[in-house]
N, C-alpha and C positions, 0 to 999 in steps of 0.2 A: 502695953505690948499686946499685939494681936495674938490670940490663943492659937496654937497649932491644932490641925485636925486630929481627931482621936485616931488611934491605931485601927479601930474598927472601921471608920470611914475610909481611911487610906487603903486598908485591905480590901474593902468592897470595891473601890475604884480599880485597883489592880486586877481583881477577879473579873470585873466587867471588861476591862481592856483585853485581858487574856481570852475571854469568851468571844469577843469580836474578832480577834485574830484567828481563832479556830473556825469561826463562821465565814470568814472571807472566802475560802474556796467554794463553800456552798452557795454564797451569794453570786459568785461568778458563774457557777453552774446554772443558777436560776435565770441568768441573763441570756443563756443560749437560745431559748425559745424566742425571746424578743429579737435577738440578732438574726435568727433565721427569718422571722416574719419581716423584718425591715430589708433584708438583703435579697429576698426572692425576686422582686421586680427587676433587679439589676443583673440577674444571672439568666443567660439565654442559651438556646440551643444553636449550634453552628452546623450547617450542612449544605446540601445542594438541592436545587429545584429544577424540575423538568415537567413541562406540560404533558408529556407523553408517558411519564412514569405513574405507577399507582402503588403506593401514595406518591404524590408529587414531590413531597419533601423527604429527603433521605438524611437522617442525622448522622453526623460524623463526630461530634464532641460537644464540649461545653465551653462557654465564654462568659465574660462579665464586662459591664460598662464601666468606663473610667473617664476622666477629663471632663469634657463638655456634655457627656451623655450620648454622644454619637460615635465614640471610639470604643471598640470591642477588643478585649484581649483574649487570646486563645493560644494553643500550641501550634507551631508551624506544621507539625505532622498531622494536624486535624484538617488542614486544607486539602482540597481534592488535587490529585496529581494533574500535571499539565496535559497528560494524554487523555484525560477524561473530558471530552468535548460535548457540546450541546447541553450543558447544565450550567445554571447560574448559582453563584455563591449567595446563600441566603442565611439570615438569622431569624429565629423565631422568638419574638418577645412576648412575655407573659402579661396578659391584660387582667388577670384575676380569674379564679374558678377554673373552668376548662377552656377559656378563651385565649387563643394565641394569634399573634399578628406577624405574618411574614414581612421581613424587611430586606430589601436589596442591599448587598454588601460588596465591598471591594477591599482588596489588600492595600493598605497604606504603607506599612513598614513591615519588614521581615528580618528576623535574626535567627537563621537556622542553627548557628553555633550554640545558642542557648535554647533552641526549640520554641521560640516565641514569635507571635505575629500580632500586629495591630490592624484591625479592620476599621472601615468607616462605613456606617450605615445611613440610610436615608430616613426622613420622617422626624417625628417629635423626639427630643432627647429623652433617654431613659434615666432613671435614678442611678447614681453612681456609688461605687464602693470606695471606702477610705483605705488608702495604702499606708502601710507601716513606714517608718523612717529608713529602713534598710539595715538597721542593726540586727545581727543574727539573733534569733530566738534561742533561749537556753534549752539544752537538752532536758527532756522531762516535762516541758511546758505542754499544757492542754491545747489541742488545735482541733478544728472541725472543718469539713469541706462540704460544699454544696454543689450538686451537679445532677446529671441524668444517667445513672448507671445502666449498663447493658443496652445502650443505644435506643432506649424507648421501648424495648420489648415488654417492659412492665407498665407501659403507659407513659405518656409525656407529663411527668410531674416532678417537681424538685424533690430531691432526696438528700438528707444530711447524714454524714458519718462523723464520728468523733474518735480521737485517739491522742497520741502524744508524739512529740519529736523524739525519736529514738536515737538519732545521731546526726551530726553534721559532717559530711564526708566530701571528698573530692570527686568530681565528675570529669572524665577525660572523654571528649567526643570520639566515638569509634571511627576507624578508617574504613573506606568502602571495601577494601580487599587487602590481602597480605602483601601484594605486590606494591601497594601504596606506602608501605612502611620503610621508606628511605629516611635519610638524615633529616631532610627538610620537613617530612611529614611528622617525624618524632618531635621536632622543635615546635611545629605548629600545634600538635596535640598537647605538649607541655604548656605552651603559652595559652592555649584555649581552655585549659582546665579551670574550674571554679567550684566554690562550695555548693553543695546541694543538700537538701534536707532528706534524710531517710525517716519515714513516718511509720509508726506502729498504728496503722489504720487500714480499714478494708476499702479498696477502690476497685472499680470495674471498668471494662471498655465502655466509653461514653462519658466517664468522668474527666478524661483528659482535657486540659485547658481550663478547668474550673478553679475558683478561688479557694485558698486555704487560709483560714482565719486563726488568729491568736484569740482564743476564747476570752482571755482576760481583758484585752483592749478592744476587741471587736474589729480590728483592722486586718487587712489582707497582708499576710507575711510571705506568701508564695503562690505559684501557679502549679497545680497538679500536672505532673509530667507523665508518669507511668506507674504501673503496679508490677511487682515481681510475680510471675506466673510459674506454675509447675510444668504445664505442657500445653502450650498454644491457647487459643481462645476458649476451647472447651474447658480446659483446666482452670482458667481465670473465672469461669462462671460457676463450675461445680465445686471447686476446692480452692478458693482464694487463699493466698499465703498470709495476707494481712500486712505485708511489707510494701510500701509505696514510696515514691520519690516525688519531690516538688522543687521547682526552680525558685530560688529566693527572690524577693521582691526587688533587691538591688539590681538584678539583671533586667527586670522590667522597667525600672526607673531609668536605666541607661537607654533602653529602646525608646521610651517616651521623650527623652531629652534630645534625641537625634534631630 
């Protein structure tokens, strides 16, 4: 008969297993610098370009590469208004260090209901980010976002913020005015509602359209949409609330599948 392991050995194995469980969150946290390093080349600035402006490039938000490396995801509200003429839609791709490359872009798909847009850029494909499978991330999960806060006022460099999923709530798209709140508009608002992540994380103007990562898996689980402010843009800069919202990746996958 094969002798059974002594209690001392069995206890040591159990202690080792318990220690590994306790270390798991720390190991995940240690992977965040690697995730940031790998993801930065895929995260771009989205804005407009005019030969007569100084500077020529005006940043409007953040975006990131998906698919074949020539598709760029951002928020619909990051795009310039139709009334803004004489300016080209451009993406600034990071080449390393302080080197940025302007890329001509055009709108390929637009989904204003979920505030998402897919752009198509020219040139060499960029590295792409991996998307999550669309299953909602549990409340309390660690997340991180990468983008360009405050529209480049601090310099054009990637910045990472970290937080948690505070809640999964419903977003009902607002109506343009009170007069639009008829029966048909109410039905449309109800049918157009979808889950949205509320994040306990600091975000600023300029972060809109950037990727939100599940720190544990390294995959994109949402697109940053907006931050709750106290009083206009000045309040967002001087006293951020730390409450932000992000569009779940399921909405993005629906856009990409169209």
